[in-house]
LUMGUKOL-316471 format. One line per field, with one value per residue (C-alpha): residue in three letters; residue number from 1; x, y, z. Coordinates in steps of 0.1 Angstrom, whole numbers. Each point is the difference from the previous one (the first is absolute). Last residue first. Layout:
// LUMGUKOL-316471
resn	c(Ala/...) .
resi	c(NUM/...) .
xx	c(X/...) .
yy	c(Y/...) .
zz	c(Z/...) .
***
This chain:
// LUMGUKOL-316471
resn	c(Unk/Unk/Unk/Unk/Unk/Unk/Unk/Unk/Unk/Unk/Unk/Unk/Unk/Unk/Unk/Unk/Unk/Unk/Unk/Unk/Unk/Unk/Unk/Unk/Unk/Unk/Unk/Unk/Unk/Unk/Unk/Unk/Unk/Unk/Unk/Unk/Unk/Unk/Unk/Unk/Unk/Unk/Unk/Unk/Unk/Unk/Unk/Unk/Unk/Unk/Unk/Unk/Unk/Unk/Unk/Unk/Unk/Unk/Unk/Unk/Unk/Unk/Unk/Unk/Unk/Unk/Unk/Unk/Unk/Unk/Unk/Unk/Unk/Unk/Unk/Unk/Unk/Unk/Unk/Unk/Unk/Unk/Unk/Unk/Unk/Unk/Unk/Unk/Unk/Unk/Unk/Unk/Unk/Unk/Unk/Unk/Unk/Unk/Unk/Unk/Unk/Unk/Unk/Unk/Unk/Unk/Unk/Unk/Unk/Unk/Unk/Unk/Unk/Unk/Unk/Unk/Unk/Unk/Unk/Unk/Unk/Unk/Unk/Unk/Unk/Unk/Unk/Unk/Unk/Unk/Unk/Unk/Unk/Unk/Unk/Unk/Unk/Unk/Unk/Unk/Unk/Unk/Unk/Unk/Unk/Unk/Unk/Unk/Unk/Unk/Unk/Unk/Unk/Unk/Unk/Unk/Unk/Unk/Unk/Unk/Unk/Unk/Unk/Unk/Unk/Unk/Unk/Unk/Unk/Unk/Unk/Unk/Unk/Unk/Unk/Unk/Unk/Unk/Unk/Unk/Unk/Unk/Unk/Unk/Unk/Unk/Unk/Unk/Unk/Unk/Unk/Unk/Unk/Unk/Unk/Unk/Unk/Unk/Unk/Unk/Unk/Unk/Unk/Unk/Unk/Unk/Unk/Unk/Unk/Unk/Unk/Unk/Unk/Unk/Unk/Unk/Unk/Unk/Unk/Unk/Unk/Unk/Unk/Unk/Unk/Unk/Unk/Unk/Unk/Unk/Unk/Unk/Unk/Unk/Unk/Unk/Unk/Unk/Unk/Unk/Unk/Unk/Unk/Unk/Unk/Unk/Unk/Unk/Unk/Unk/Unk/Unk/Unk/Unk/Unk/Unk/Unk/Unk/Unk/Unk/Unk/Unk/Unk/Unk/Unk/Unk/Unk/Unk/Unk/Unk/Unk/Unk/Unk/Unk/Unk/Unk/Unk/Unk/Unk/Unk/Unk/Unk/Unk/Unk/Unk/Unk/Unk/Unk/Unk/Unk/Unk/Unk/Unk/Unk/Unk/Unk/Unk/Unk/Unk/Unk/Unk/Unk/Unk/Unk/Unk/Unk/Unk/Unk/Unk/Unk/Unk/Unk/Unk/Unk/Unk/Unk/Unk/Unk/Unk/Unk/Unk/Unk/Unk/Unk/Unk/Unk/Unk/Unk/Unk/Unk/Unk/Unk/Unk/Unk/Unk/Unk/Unk/Unk/Unk/Unk/Unk/Unk/Unk/Unk/Unk/Unk/Unk/Unk/Unk/Unk/Unk/Unk/Unk/Unk/Unk/Unk/Unk/Unk/Unk/Unk/Unk/Unk/Unk/Unk/Unk/Unk/Unk/Unk/Unk/Unk/Unk/Unk/Unk/Unk/Unk/Unk/Unk/Unk/Unk/Unk/Unk/Unk/Unk/Unk/Unk/Unk/Unk/Unk/Unk/Unk/Unk/Unk/Unk/Unk/Unk/Unk/Unk/Unk/Unk/Unk/Unk/Unk/Unk/Unk/Unk/Unk/Unk/Unk/Unk/Unk/Unk/Unk/Unk/Unk/Unk/Unk/Unk/Unk/Unk/Unk/Unk/Unk/Unk/Unk/Unk/Unk) .
resi	c(426/425/424/423/422/421/420/419/418/417/416/415/414/413/412/411/410/409/408/407/406/405/404/403/402/401/400/399/398/397/396/395/394/393/392/391/390/389/388/387/386/385/384/383/382/381/380/379/378/377/376/375/374/373/372/371/370/369/368/367/366/365/364/363/362/361/360/359/358/357/356/355/354/353/352/351/350/349/348/347/346/345/344/343/342/341/340/339/338/337/336/335/334/333/332/331/330/329/328/327/326/325/324/323/322/321/320/319/318/317/316/315/314/313/312/311/310/309/308/307/306/305/304/303/302/301/300/299/298/297/296/295/294/293/292/291/290/289/288/287/286/285/284/283/282/281/280/279/278/277/276/275/274/273/272/271/270/269/268/267/266/265/264/263/262/261/260/259/258/257/256/255/254/253/252/251/250/249/248/247/246/245/244/243/242/241/240/239/238/237/236/235/234/233/232/231/230/229/228/227/226/225/224/223/222/221/220/219/218/217/216/215/214/213/212/211/210/209/208/207/206/205/204/203/202/201/200/199/198/197/196/195/194/193/192/191/190/189/188/187/186/185/184/183/182/181/180/179/178/177/176/175/174/173/172/171/170/169/168/167/166/165/164/163/162/161/160/159/158/157/156/155/154/153/152/151/150/149/148/147/146/145/144/143/142/141/140/139/138/137/136/135/134/133/132/131/130/129/128/127/126/125/124/123/122/121/120/119/118/117/116/115/114/113/112/111/110/109/108/107/106/105/104/103/102/101/100/99/98/97/96/95/94/93/92/91/90/89/88/87/86/85/84/83/82/81/80/79/78/77/76/75/74/73/72/71/70/69/68/67/66/65/64/63/62/61/60/59/58/57/56/55/54/53/52/51/50/49/48/47/46/45/44/43/42/41/40/39/38/37/36/35/34/33/32/31/30/29/28/27/26/25/24/23/22/21/20/19/18/17/16/15/14/13/12/11/10/9/8/7/6/5/4/3/2/1) .
xx	c(-270/6/19/35/5/13/32/8/16/7/28/16/9/-23/-5/-44/-1/-28/-15/-41/-25/-27/5/-33/19/-25/24/35/-10/-3/35/14/-15/15/38/13/-14/-7/3/-11/27/9/26/19/20/-8/-24/22/24/-18/-34/-15/3/-28/4/-26/-7/35/18/38/28/-17/-3/48/-6/-19/30/23/-20/-2/40/2/-24/19/34/6/-3/-12/-15/-37/-15/-35/-29/-10/-28/-1/-28/12/-32/12/22/33/18/36/-18/8/34/2/-22/28/29/-8/-9/26/19/-9/-10/-25/-11/-32/-17/4/-30/-8/-36/-31/-37/-22/-30/17/37/28/39/30/26/25/7/-26/6/2/20/-11/37/-11/15/31/3/-14/33/25/-8/3/34/15/15/31/13/9/-30/-28/19/-2/-32/-8/10/-11/-38/8/19/-36/-18/0/-20/-33/-21/10/-17/31/-4/42/10/31/39/26/34/12/-37/-12/-41/-23/-26/-41/-12/-37/-21/0/41/11/34/17/42/28/33/22/37/3/-6/-26/-12/11/43/8/39/18/28/-16/29/-29/-40/-5/12/-21/-27/-5/7/-41/0/24/-26/27/0/31/20/17/40/-9/11/-13/-34/1/2/-27/-23/10/-11/-35/13/19/-23/-28/27/6/-38/0/-1/-4/-31/-19/17/-29/2/9/16/29/-8/-4/29/17/18/18/20/-21/17/-41/19/14/-12/-30/20/19/-42/-12/36/-19/-31/-36/4/-11/16/-14/19/0/13/12/1/-15/-4/8/-25/1/-29/26/20/-36/-4/33/-13/-32/12/22/-17/-14/-30/-21/-17/15/41/16/5/10/4/13/-12/-33/10/27/-29/-25/23/16/-38/-6/31/1/-42/10/28/-16/8/27/24/6/7/21/10/15/13/6/27/-23/11/9/-34/-16/29/-3/-44/11/25/-34/-21/17/6/-39/1/27/24/-15/-17/-29/-28/-15/-18/4/24/-24/22/32/-7/15/-25/4/-30/4/-20/-30/-35/-23/8/38/-18/-17/28/22/-28/18/35/-18/2/-25/-1/31/4/23/5/-9/11/-24/21/-33/-14/-39/-2/-1/-18/-13/41/5/40/3/23/-3/31/-11/22/31/-15/10/36/-1/-11/36/19/-11/2/37) .
yy	c(42/29/-34/10/29/-14/-7/27/1/37/-15/-25/31/5/-22/-8/-1/-1/-14/5/-17/13/25/7/30/0/-31/21/28/-19/-23/35/11/-32/3/31/35/2/17/12/13/33/3/21/-18/-3/-28/-22/2/-31/-6/-13/6/-6/2/-3/-7/-3/24/1/26/13/-28/8/29/-11/-27/29/24/-36/-3/44/-6/-29/9/13/-36/-21/-32/-3/2/16/-25/-3/-11/8/-11/-11/-3/-2/-27/-10/-6/34/11/-21/-8/44/-6/-35/16/41/-24/-20/27/26/-29/-23/-28/-31/15/-7/-14/2/3/-9/9/-26/9/-17/-8/-9/1/-1/-7/24/-3/3/-28/-28/-5/-33/-17/-32/17/2/-31/-15/17/-6/-36/-2/21/-25/11/-1/27/31/-3/-7/38/11/-13/20/34/-4/-1/23/25/-6/9/37/-7/-3/-26/-35/-29/-11/-24/-3/-3/-11/-7/-17/8/14/9/29/7/5/21/-6/27/1/25/6/-2/-22/-5/14/-7/-25/-1/-26/-2/37/31/17/-23/-21/-3/-19/9/-22/16/34/24/21/-4/37/14/-27/7/35/-6/-20/-20/-27/-12/-12/-36/-3/-23/-6/2/17/35/9/-24/25/35/-20/3/33/15/4/29/19/0/9/22/12/2/24/6/-37/5/19/-10/-33/-6/20/-29/-30/-32/-35/-3/-39/-19/-32/-14/17/2/-1/10/27/6/16/33/9/-5/26/17/35/3/-11/-39/-29/-35/-30/-31/-28/-39/-24/-38/-8/-34/9/32/37/15/22/13/15/11/18/21/4/22/20/8/-22/-21/14/-32/-30/1/-35/-31/-21/-35/-4/-3/23/16/18/15/10/8/22/18/6/19/18/11/8/22/13/43/12/-28/-34/-35/-24/-34/-26/-26/-36/-10/2/-1/34/20/-16/16/29/-3/-1/34/19/-20/14/32/0/-16/26/-10/-36/-14/-35/-7/-35/10/40/28/29/21/-7/21/-15/-29/-36/-19/-40/-29/26/-19/30/2/4/31/13/4/15/28/20/-3/13/42/13/33/9/-43/-19/-36/-28/-34/-31/-29/-21/-37/8/26/30/36/17/1/20/-5/-35/-31/-33/-24/-23/-22/15/32/-11/-7/35/15/-14/8/37/3/-11) .
zz	c(-56/36/13/-26/14/37/-22/8/28/8/19/-25/-25/-37/-25/-12/-40/-13/-33/-8/-16/28/24/22/16/32/14/-9/20/27/-9/5/33/15/-26/18/1/-35/-31/-31/-25/-13/24/26/24/36/1/-27/28/18/-5/-35/-38/-20/-35/-32/-37/-4/-29/10/12/24/20/-7/18/26/8/-7/39/23/-9/10/29/13/-3/31/16/-22/25/-13/-36/-5/-18/-36/-10/-39/-30/-31/-22/-36/3/-19/31/-7/27/22/-4/4/37/12/-8/15/26/7/-4/26/25/5/18/5/-20/-35/-11/-41/4/-25/-5/-20/25/29/9/-17/11/-10/22/-2/34/27/21/-26/-28/-22/-14/-23/-26/17/10/-35/-18/26/0/-36/-5/26/33/3/30/-23/-25/26/14/-35/-5/35/-11/-36/14/21/-18/-21/27/-14/-35/28/11/13/-5/-30/-29/-2/-37/4/-17/-8/-14/35/21/-21/17/-27/26/5/29/1/-5/-31/2/-27/-13/19/-6/23/11/13/-15/0/-22/23/26/23/6/28/19/24/14/10/-2/-22/18/-2/-31/-25/29/-7/-38/0/-34/16/26/21/21/22/12/30/14/28/6/-34/10/33/-26/-21/29/7/-27/5/23/-20/-30/24/14/-41/-4/37/33/7/30/-18/-31/7/-39/-23/-27/2/-21/5/24/-4/25/0/35/29/35/9/37/-17/-30/18/17/-28/-22/34/0/-17/1/-13/0/-14/-11/-11/6/-22/8/-22/7/30/17/35/9/-9/24/16/-26/-9/41/-3/-33/14/37/-19/-36/-24/17/-26/-9/1/-9/-15/4/-36/4/-37/-37/-5/32/-17/-23/25/28/-31/-7/39/6/-34/6/36/-13/-26/6/26/0/22/-7/22/-18/31/-24/25/23/28/40/-2/-8/37/16/-13/1/40/0/-19/30/28/-16/3/41/10/31/2/21/-1/9/-2/44/6/-5/-7/20/-12/-34/-31/-11/-22/14/-8/-8/-5/8/6/39/-17/-22/27/23/-26/-11/24/-18/-34/21/-20/-23/-21/5/22/-9/16/-16/1/-5/-11/11/-1/-20/11/-26/31/15/-34/-7/-12/-8/-8/2/22/12/-11/6/34/-5/-22/35/19/-33/3/36/4) .
***
């Protein structure tokens, strides 16, 4: 009963906020508790700031324009489910260990070339962000693209229960969040919860045919659409210096995409977006133009021009052993005499952390570099011959005194390392 009551209010005031400091007139405020705060205590502030309703779960904070529920977070998710059920359109869920955000953005931009498309914004891909994404979808929607992040088993399954995806894509499964998943097999099982849902609910999966584990994970799904390998949608790299130029075959025709993405590892992401667009009838010309117009942001595969003719591949949004290895190998393949590695530690690896950092150091040693700088994390706790700094701020201080010219940098590390701060040194 509370869900329907709140939903009727939401139809009149369709904007949700979980931060009382960001309230705009008419917003509905959900008092979701955090590890270090109780948002119920800010309900009165939210109403005073113009909230039309505050959803709380502690009776002592009752007041003007409040509604008491058992659990504010769960109520937000139930409201999202209720809203989701009002739509009969494709809901495409995207997850994976590496490249899921880039894939989601590429899929979104391709579909938006033909359909009114709503999608996850920023990093709203968790138990709070996904309901907010669903509740941001308006009546004119023709497509919805929802990114799902996860660091433990059961998480993707829980998201599916209120997203109700009709289509799904797993970019890949790699060594990410091993602290929560326990092992690579745990990662596959966790990400595979999306395919489990599609299998049980007559869904459609988009599957990279070159990844044997995805072929196995997708068995039994009523409709599987392949890309890569010998499938109808496949691609090859034409150039990667530094931007990725690819030819993508789609049936009897092919397109040439001059992307603004850096790294051969982005070819599967381009193919995935082309595959989804082709499946939904987006014309080849639109697919090409939309993929070429896409500009990576937020420290994801960005190519940055720096002073003194220096350049950087800024891929510092996150890192795990799989993405770090791929990025280093791609960087090593680029023709440049003055290549410098600026790598931050990798987080959430649990008991495997030291071993995985040692493997990265071993990989670094297989190539020639002008300089290697390792920052923070377990790079500080293993033996290696390279420069090291406790954090990105200290690495930036060192950079300021080096006066590099005509160099190419790879800047990468886990989010907690904040490696993008090193750019400020130039």
